[in-house]
C-alpha positions in Angstrom: 53.0 15.0 -4.8 51.9 18.0 -2.8 50.8 21.1 -4.8 53.5 23.4 -5.9 53.2 27.0 -4.7 54.7 30.0 -6.6 57.6 31.5 -4.6 57.6 34.9 -6.2 54.8 36.4 -4.1 53.7 35.1 -0.7 50.2 36.3 0.2 49.6 37.1 3.9 46.8 34.5 4.0 49.3 31.8 2.9 50.7 31.9 6.4 47.3 31.1 8.0 46.7 27.5 9.0 43.0 27.7 8.0 41.3 27.5 4.7 40.9 30.9 3.2 39.8 31.8 -0.4 38.0 34.5 -2.3 35.2 34.4 -4.9 33.9 36.9 -7.4 30.2 37.8 -7.7 29.6 34.6 -9.8 31.2 32.5 -7.1 34.3 31.8 -9.2 37.6 31.4 -7.2 40.0 34.4 -7.4 42.3 33.3 -4.6 43.1 30.1 -2.7 45.6 30.0 0.2 48.3 27.4 0.6 46.5 25.6 3.4 43.4 25.2 1.2 45.6 23.8 -1.6 47.0 21.2 0.7 43.6 20.4 2.2 42.0 20.0 -1.2 45.0 18.4 -2.9 44.9 20.8 -5.9 47.1 23.2 -7.8 46.1 26.8 -8.0 45.7 26.7 -11.8 43.2 23.9 -11.3 41.0 26.1 -9.1 41.3 29.8 -10.1 38.5 30.8 -12.5 36.4 27.8 -11.5 33.2 28.0 -9.4 33.5 26.9 -5.8 31.1 23.9 -6.5 33.2 22.7 -9.5 36.5 23.2 -7.7 35.9 21.2 -4.6 36.9 17.5 -4.5 33.6 16.6 -2.8 30.1 17.9 -3.1 29.7 21.4 -1.7 27.6 21.6 1.5 24.3 23.4 0.8 24.5 25.4 4.0 27.7 27.0 2.8 26.3 27.8 -0.6 23.3 29.4 1.1 25.6 31.5 3.2 27.4 32.7 0.0 24.2 33.8 -1.6 23.0 35.5 1.6 26.2 37.6 1.9 26.2 38.5 -1.8 22.6 39.7 -1.5 22.9 41.5 1.9 26.6 42.5 1.9 26.6 41.6 5.5 29.1 39.3 7.2 27.7 36.0 8.4 28.9 33.0 10.5 27.8 29.4 10.7 28.9 26.2 12.2 28.3 22.8 10.5 29.5 19.3 10.8 31.9 18.5 7.9 31.9 14.8 7.0 35.1 15.3 5.0 36.7 16.9 8.1 35.1 14.4 10.5 34.4 17.2 12.8 32.7 20.6 13.3 33.9 23.5 11.3 33.3 27.2 11.7 32.7 29.4 8.6 32.9 33.2 8.3 31.9 34.8 5.1 32.8 38.4 4.4 31.6 40.7 1.6 34.5 41.9 -0.5 34.8 45.4 -1.8 35.1 44.1 -5.3 31.6 42.6 -5.2 32.7 39.1 -4.3 33.4 37.2 -1.1 36.2 36.3 1.3 35.7 32.9 3.1 37.4 31.7 6.2 36.9 28.0 7.3 38.5 26.6 10.4 38.1 23.4 12.4 36.4 23.7 15.8 37.7 21.9 18.9 34.2 20.7 20.0 33.5 17.7 22.1 30.9 16.6 24.7 32.0 14.1 27.3 33.0 10.9 25.5 31.0 11.7 22.3 32.7 11.9 18.9 31.8 13.9 15.9 29.8 11.0 14.5 27.5 11.2 17.6 26.1 14.5 16.3 23.7 15.2 13.4 25.6 17.2 10.7 22.8 19.7 10.1 21.5 20.4 13.6 24.2 19.5 16.1 21.7 17.3 18.0 22.5 13.7 18.9 22.1 11.1 16.2 19.6 8.4 16.9 22.4 5.8 17.6 24.1 8.1 20.1 20.8 9.0 21.7 19.9 5.3 22.2 23.4 4.7 23.8 23.0 7.7 26.1 19.7 6.3 27.4 21.6 3.5 29.2 23.0 5.9 31.7 19.8 7.7 32.6 18.1 7.7 36.0 14.3 7.4 35.8 11.7 8.8 35.4 12.1 11.2 32.5 9.7 13.3 30.5 9.9 12.1 26.8 8.8 14.7 24.2 8.4 14.0 20.5 8.7 17.3 18.5 7.6 17.5 14.8 8.1 20.5 12.6 5.0 21.8 10.9 4.6 22.1 7.1 8.2 21.4 6.3 7.2 20.3 2.9 5.7 23.7 2.2 8.9 25.4 3.5 10.9 23.3 1.0 8.5 24.2 -1.8 8.6 27.9 -1.1 12.3 28.3 -0.1 14.0 25.3 -1.7 15.7 22.6 0.2 18.5 24.9 1.4 15.8 27.1 2.9 14.2 24.0 4.5 17.6 23.0 6.0 18.0 26.5 7.4 14.5 26.2 9.0 15.3 22.9 10.6 18.7 24.2 11.8 17.0 27.3 13.3 14.4 25.3 15.2 17.0 22.8 16.4 19.2 25.6 17.7 16.4 27.2 19.6 15.4 23.9 21.2 19.1 23.2 22.2 19.3 26.6 23.8 16.0 26.3 25.6 16.2 22.8 27.2 18.1 22.3 30.5 21.8 21.3 30.3 21.1 17.8 31.7 18.5 17.1 29.0 19.1 15.1 25.8 17.9 16.1 22.4 18.1 13.9 19.3 17.3 14.4 15.7 15.1 11.3 15.3 14.1 11.8 11.7 14.1 14.4 8.9 11.7 16.8 10.7 11.3 15.1 14.0 13.2 15.5 17.3 13.1 13.6 20.7 13.8 15.4 24.0 14.4 13.7 27.4 14.3 15.8 30.6 14.8 14.4 34.1 11.8 14.1 36.3 8.0 13.9 35.8 7.1 17.5 35.3 5.4 17.5 31.8 3.9 20.9 32.4 7.4 22.5 32.9 8.7 21.1 29.6 5.5 22.0 27.9 5.8 25.6 29.0 9.4 25.7 27.9 8.5 24.4 24.5 5.5 26.8 24.2 7.8 29.7 24.9 10.3 28.5 22.4 7.6 28.1 19.7 6.3 31.6 20.3 9.8 33.0 19.7 10.3 31.1 16.5 9.1 32.2 13.0 6.4 29.8 11.8 6.4 28.2 8.3 3.2 30.1 7.5 0.9 32.7 8.9 -0.6 31.6 12.2 1.2 28.3 12.1 3.6 27.4 14.9 7.1 26.2 14.0 6.5 22.8 15.6 4.1 20.6 17.5 5.0 18.4 20.5 3.5 15.4 22.3 4.9 13.9 25.5 4.6 11.3 28.3 6.5 10.3 31.4 8.9 7.5 30.7 9.1 5.2 33.7 11.8 2.6 34.6 9.7 -0.4 33.8 8.4 1.0 30.5 10.0 0.1 27.1 11.3 3.1 25.2 9.3 2.1 22.1 6.1 2.1 24.2 6.7 5.5 25.7 7.7 6.9 22.3 4.5 5.6 20.7 2.3 7.1 23.4 4.0 10.5 23.1 3.8 10.3 19.3 0.1 9.6 19.6 -0.4 12.7 21.7 1.6 14.6 19.1 -0.7 13.4 16.3 -3.8 14.3 18.3 -2.4 17.8 18.7 -1.7 18.1 15.0 -5.2 16.9 14.3 -6.7 19.7 16.4 -4.4 22.3 14.8 -5.2 21.2 11.2 -8.9 20.6 11.9 -8.7 17.1 10.4 -6.8 18.1 7.2 -4.8 15.1 5.9 -1.1 15.2 6.9 1.3 16.2 4.2 3.3 13.1 4.5 0.3 10.8 4.1 -1.7 12.9 1.5 -0.1 11.2 -1.5 -0.6 7.8 -0.1 -4.3 8.6 0.7 -5.0 9.7 -2.9 -3.2 6.7 -4.4 -4.9 4.2 -2.1 -8.3 5.8 -2.8 -7.7 5.4 -6.5 -6.8 1.7 -6.1 -9.9 1.0 -4.1 -12.1 2.8 -6.7 -10.7 0.4 -9.4 -11.9 -2.7 -7.4 -15.6 -3.7 -7.5 -15.7 -7.2 -6.1 -15.8 -7.1 -2.3 -13.5 -10.2 -1.9 -10.9 -8.6 -4.2 -11.3 -5.3 -2.3 -10.9 -6.9 1.1 -7.7 -8.9 0.1 -6.1 -5.8 -1.5 -7.1 -3.5 1.3 -5.8 -5.7 4.1 -2.4 -6.0 2.4 -2.2 -2.4 1.5 -3.2 -1.1 4.9 -0.7 -3.4 6.6 2.1 -2.1 4.4 1.0 1.6 4.5 0.8 1.7 8.3 3.8 -0.6 8.9 1.6 -3.0 10.9 2.1 -6.8 11.2 -1.4 -8.3 10.9 -4.6 -7.3 9.2 -8.0 -9.0 9.3 -11.6 -8.7 8.2 -14.0 -9.8 11.0 -17.6 -10.6 9.9 -20.3 -9.9 12.5 -23.2 -12.3 12.6 -25.7 -11.5 15.3 -24.0 -11.8 18.7 -21.0 -13.6 17.2 -18.0 -12.6 15.0 -15.4 -14.6 13.0 -12.4 -13.7 10.8 -13.1 -14.4 7.2 -9.8 -12.9 5.9 -6.4 -12.6 7.6 -2.9 -11.6 6.4 0.4 -11.0 8.2 3.9 -10.1 7.3 6.6 -12.8 7.0 7.8 -14.0 10.4 4.7 -13.1 12.3 2.5 -16.0 13.5 -1.0 -16.4 12.1 -3.4 -14.6 14.4 -5.8 -16.6 16.6 -8.6 -17.3 16.6 -8.1 -18.9 13.2 -10.3 -18.2 10.2 -14.0 -18.9 10.5 -13.8 -19.8 14.2 -16.8 -18.1 15.8 -16.4 -16.1 19.1 -18.8 -14.1 21.2 -19.0 -10.5 19.9 -18.8 -9.2 23.5 -15.4 -10.9 23.9 -13.8 -9.4 20.7 -12.4 -6.2 22.3 -12.0 -3.4 19.8 -14.2 -5.1 17.3 -17.1 -5.1 19.8 -16.3 -1.4 20.7 -16.4 -0.5 17.0 -19.7 -2.4 16.6 -21.3 -0.7 19.7 -20.1 2.8 19.0 -20.4 2.6 15.2 -17.0 4.3 14.9 -13.3 3.5 14.8 -11.8 2.1 18.0 -8.1 2.0 18.6 -5.3 1.8 21.1 -1.6 2.5 20.8 -1.1 0.6 24.0 -3.4 -2.4 23.4 -2.5 -4.5 26.5 -3.5 -1.6 28.8 -7.1 -1.4 27.7 -9.8 -3.0 29.9 -11.4 -5.1 27.1 -8.3 -6.3 25.3 -8.6 -9.9 24.1 -6.3 -12.1 26.3 -5.3 -14.3 23.3 -4.2 -11.2 21.4 -2.1 -9.9 24.3 -0.5 -13.4 24.6 0.4 -13.2 20.9 2.2 -9.9 21.5 -0.2 -7.4 20.0 0.8 -4.0 21.3 -1.3 -1.6 19.1 -4.5 -2.1 17.1 -7.3 -0.4 15.2 -10.8 -1.7 14.4 -13.1 0.2 11.9 -16.8 -0.8 11.4 -18.1 -1.7 7.9 -21.8 -0.9 7.3 -24.4 -2.3 4.9 -27.8 -0.8 4.7 -27.2 1.1 8.0 -26.1 -1.9 10.0 -22.5 -2.8 11.2 -21.8 -6.1 9.5 -18.0 -6.4 9.9 -14.8 -4.7 11.1 -11.5 -4.1 9.4 -8.7 -4.7 11.9 -4.9 -4.0 11.8 -2.4 -4.9 14.6 1.2 -4.3 15.5 2.9 -7.3 17.1 5.8 -7.2 19.7 6.2 -3.4 19.2 4.1 -0.3 19.8 2.9 1.6 16.8 1.5 5.1 17.0 -2.2 5.3 15.9 -2.4 8.5 13.9 -5.6 10.4 12.9 -4.6 9.9 9.3 -4.5 6.1 9.8 -8.0 6.2 11.2 -9.2 8.3 8.2 -7.7 5.8 5.8 -9.3 2.9 7.6 -12.7 4.7 7.5 -12.2 5.5 3.8 -11.5 1.8 3.2 -14.6 0.7 5.1 -16.7 3.3 3.1 -15.4 2.0 -0.2 -16.2 -1.6 0.9 -19.7 -0.5 1.9 -20.2 0.9 -1.6 -18.8 -2.3 -3.2 -21.2 -4.4 -1.1 -24.2 -2.2 -2.0 -23.1 -2.4 -5.7 -22.8 -6.2 -5.5 -26.3 -6.4 -4.0 -27.8 -4.2 -6.7 -25.9 -5.9 -9.5 -26.9 -9.2 -8.0 -30.6 -8.3 -8.2 -30.2 -7.2 -11.8 -28.2 -10.3 -12.7 -30.7 -12.6 -11.1 -33.5 -11.0 -13.1 -31.4 -11.2 -16.3 -30.2 -14.7 -15.7 -33.7 -15.8 -14.9 -34.8 -14.6 -18.3 -31.8 -16.3 -20.0 -32.5 -19.5 -18.1 -36.1 -19.3 -19.2 -35.0 -18.9 -22.8 -32.6 -21.9 -22.4 -35.5 -24.0 -21.1 -37.7 -22.9 -24.1 -34.8 -24.0 -26.4 -34.7 -27.4 -24.6 -38.4 -27.9 -25.2 -38.1 -27.1 -28.9 -35.0 -29.4 -29.3 -36.5 -32.2 -27.3 -33.5 -32.1 -25.0 -33.6 -33.6 -21.6 -35.2 -31.2 -19.1 -32.7 -29.3 -17.0 -29.8 -29.5 -19.5 -29.3 -25.7 -19.4 -29.3 -25.5 -15.7 -27.0 -28.6 -15.3 -24.3 -27.4 -17.8 -24.3 -23.9 -16.3 -23.9 -25.4 -12.8 -21.1 -27.7 -13.9 -19.3 -25.0 -15.9 -19.4 -22.6 -12.9 -18.0 -25.2 -10.5 -15.3 -26.2 -13.0 -14.4 -22.5 -13.5 -14.0 -22.1 -9.8 -11.7 -25.1 -9.7 -9.6 -23.5 -12.5 -9.3 -20.2 -10.6 -11.8 -18.0 -12.6 -12.8 -14.8 -10.7 -16.3 -13.7 -10.0 -16.7 -11.6 -13.1 -15.4 -14.4 -15.4 -17.7 -16.9 -13.8 -20.7 -14.6 -14.5 -19.7 -14.3 -18.2 -19.3 -18.1 -18.3 -22.7 -18.7 -16.8 -24.5 -16.3 -19.2 -22.8 -18.1 -22.1 -24.0 -21.4 -20.8 -27.6 -20.2 -20.6 -27.5 -18.9 -24.2 -25.1 -21.5 -25.9 -27.8 -22.9 -28.1 -29.6 -19.6 -28.9 -28.9 -20.1 -32.6 -31.0 -23.3 -32.8 -34.0 -20.8 -33.1 -32.8 -20.5 -36.6 -32.6 -24.2 -37.4 -35.8 -25.7 -39.0 -37.8 -28.2 -36.9 -37.3 -31.0 -39.5 -33.6 -30.8 -39.0 -33.5 -30.0 -35.3 -35.9 -32.8 -34.4 -34.8 -35.4 -37.0 -34.4 -38.8 -35.2 -31.9 -40.3 -37.7 -28.6 -39.3 -39.1 -28.4 -35.9 -40.8 -27.4 -35.5 -44.4 -24.2 -33.4 -45.2 -26.4 -30.5 -46.2 -28.5 -30.8 -43.0 -25.4 -31.1 -40.9 -24.1 -27.9 -42.4 -27.3 -26.1 -41.4 -27.1 -27.6 -37.9 -23.5 -26.4 -37.5 -24.6 -22.9 -38.5 -26.5 -22.5 -35.2 -23.4 -21.3 -33.4 -22.8 -18.4 -35.9 -26.5 -17.6 -35.9 -26.6 -17.7 -32.1 -23.6 -15.4 -31.9 -25.3 -12.9 -34.3 -28.5 -12.9 -32.3 -26.7 -12.5 -29.0 -24.8 -9.5 -30.2 -28.1 -7.7 -30.4 -28.7 -8.3 -26.6 -27.5 -5.2 -24.7 -25.0 -5.9 -21.9 -23.5 -9.2 -23.1 -19.8 -9.2 -23.0 -17.2 -10.5 -25.5 -16.5 -13.4 -23.1 -20.2 -14.5 -23.0 -20.4 -14.2 -26.8 -17.3 -16.4 -27.2 -19.0 -19.3 -25.4 -21.9 -19.1 -27.8 -19.7 -19.1 -30.9 -16.8 -21.3 -30.0 -18.1 -24.1 -27.7 -18.0 -26.6 -30.7 -14.3 -25.8 -31.5 -11.9 -28.7 -30.9 -8.4 -28.6 -29.3 -6.9 -30.3 -32.4 -8.5 -27.8 -34.8 -11.3 -30.2 -36.0 -14.2 -28.3 -34.7 -16.4 -25.5 -36.0 -17.2 -22.8 -37.1 -13.7 -21.2 -37.3 -11.4 -24.3 -37.0 -9.5 -22.7 -34.0 -6.7 -24.7 -32.5 -5.5 -25.1 -28.9 -5.4 -21.9 -26.8 -6.7 -19.9 -29.7 -10.1 -21.2 -28.6 -11.4 -18.8 -25.8 -11.0 -20.3 -22.3 -14.6 -20.0 -21.4 -15.6 -21.9 -24.6 -13.0 -24.7 -23.9 -14.3 -25.0 -20.4 -17.9 -25.1 -21.3 -17.5 -27.6 -24.2 -16.4 -30.4 -21.8 -19.5 -29.8 -19.6 -21.9 -29.6 -22.6 -20.6 -32.8 -24.2 -20.7 -34.7 -20.9 -24.3 -33.8 -20.2 -25.3 -34.6 -23.8 -23.7 -38.0 -23.6 -25.5 -39.0 -20.4 -28.9 -37.6 -21.7 -31.5 -39.4 -23.7 -32.1 -37.9 -27.2 -34.4 -38.8 -30.1 -31.5 -40.1 -32.0 -29.5 -42.0 -29.2 -29.7 -43.7 -25.8 -28.2 -42.2 -22.7 -24.6 -43.3 -21.9 -23.6 -44.4 -18.5 -21.7 -41.9 -16.4 -18.6 -44.1 -16.4 -18.6 -44.4 -20.2 -19.2 -40.7 -20.6 -16.2 -39.9 -18.3 -14.0 -42.4 -20.2 -14.9 -40.6 -23.4 -14.0 -37.2 -21.9 -10.6 -38.6 -20.9 -10.1 -40.3 -24.3 -10.8 -37.0 -26.0 -8.3 -35.0 -23.9 -5.8 -33.4 -26.3 -8.1 -34.0 -29.3 -11.5 -32.6 -28.8 -10.8 -31.0 -25.4 -8.1 -29.0 -23.7 -6.2 -31.7 -21.8 -5.7 -29.6 -18.7 -9.4 -28.7 -18.5 -10.4 -32.3 -19.2 -8.2 -33.5 -16.3 -9.8 -30.8 -14.0 -13.3 -31.9 -15.1 -12.6 -35.6 -14.3 -11.2 -34.6 -10.9 -14.3 -32.5 -10.2 -16.6 -35.3 -11.1 -14.7 -37.8 -9.0 -14.8 -35.5 -5.9 -18.6 -34.9 -6.4 -19.1 -38.7 -6.6 -17.0 -39.2 -3.4 -19.2 -36.7 -1.6 -22.4 -38.5 -2.7 -23.7 -35.6 -4.8 -22.7 -36.2 -8.4 -22.8 -33.1 -10.6 -25.3 -33.3 -13.5 -27.9 -35.2 -11.4 -31.4 -33.7 -11.3 
């Protein structure tokens, strides 16, 4: 049912076939004409006394609310044109100040068209072509054209200072100035939130640059001594893909922005840069850092492949590679060596000791033919240093599409390389400290062997077996380090066991066995006094005699309550003890010892770890170098 309208008094505005209404100083409706009631599908009593925002059936357009506030503040009439999605067309709005301190608003539909375009071909805020309409319009162009990419400066700052409605007004003002300035035969598109693309016929870049410079000087900037926008351009030829021309123009734009900001990080990438830097700081192991960095760089830059190329003398090879789904694995494959001089940007980065890049990779003189064949269009290579020498390069690539290489991308690549350099240096320094520490621990283990009459080399063998088993089970570098330290010190508590018990050739009495069992607790107590030992290392010392079924000592732990490193080490320790000669027993054969390990799976040993150990020993035998020998 259509809204009912009182017949007693007919307001003159009720005869007007446009929307007319009035507001008080608080933007509450005081009058709505009949045409507005029909357009909104409302009764007067549903509207009067309500604010304009609350009364509308759809969300109020921010540009209109901004105009209301402007007229209330200035008491000056204002006009604007916007694209109304609800109207599916352009509307003109006139806002008048009312003598009573409120507003009178007149909204009418505009009969605007452009050739065969429809209202949906135009951006609602700026009146420029939408991206879809712009791409369709390109099909009718005669080449060449000058393609310009225009980016508004400091829009984020404008939004912060003036609110998003102020930011919209700024975008609309720049767009209007550009539309007025360019030739009538030119096309202008709002490509993104703060980015526009202009196409003008011909090849005269200087003419378009002068026109844009004049427009920029006439516009208010977002801050003191900052221009309203920055532009980059190129000539778009018939045989050139639009994406390639856009990427080249966009790269010129980014270079201009870099000069204007003197290398300051771009506002859109600043948050990503900070977050990425924090992520890298949290990673110390170089392998972990490389894997994380390659995936993160590829995602952050919207690239398709990323790789880490190790440089070895006059050769290079890829030690790590990642790619998005659907993109073929890059060639050469992992660990395939190639002459450094034939690696293109990698060689350039090595020679110049700085980042090398190309937005249009196939056009550079030293591009790798295999990369061009695979469809690489854009690429960056950044050198990684160690002790002053370039030892590697981080590489990212875009496949089958051109991707603009921005100054910020290069900065992030260099930050990543610097962080990796720090990690490599830290690993080298820590490695030296660990080598010294572990040499001392191994020496202590050998001393314990001599006192216990154990077979020479037991400590080294069980540490080696445990480390290899840990790798097979997926332990990371840090966990393997803790496991190895625990292996060196696992029998530390035997220092507290009297010689007559420790060296007794026969069976121990129950009291003697109790003293022998105490060596794990004593060893744990002694080890806690050694600075730098971790909980994971101490767990090996205390718990390597615990049994999966709960029958071990000293705490009677069951199943996965036994720390992983202790479960893992226990299998290696028992195996080496079985195949070794002791004062109280003969050495077992390796076959009998392995059968015993298998028989104790699920009883003394974690069954999964026992299976992994048997698999490891079988592989080592197949390769002719059984673990535990020598």
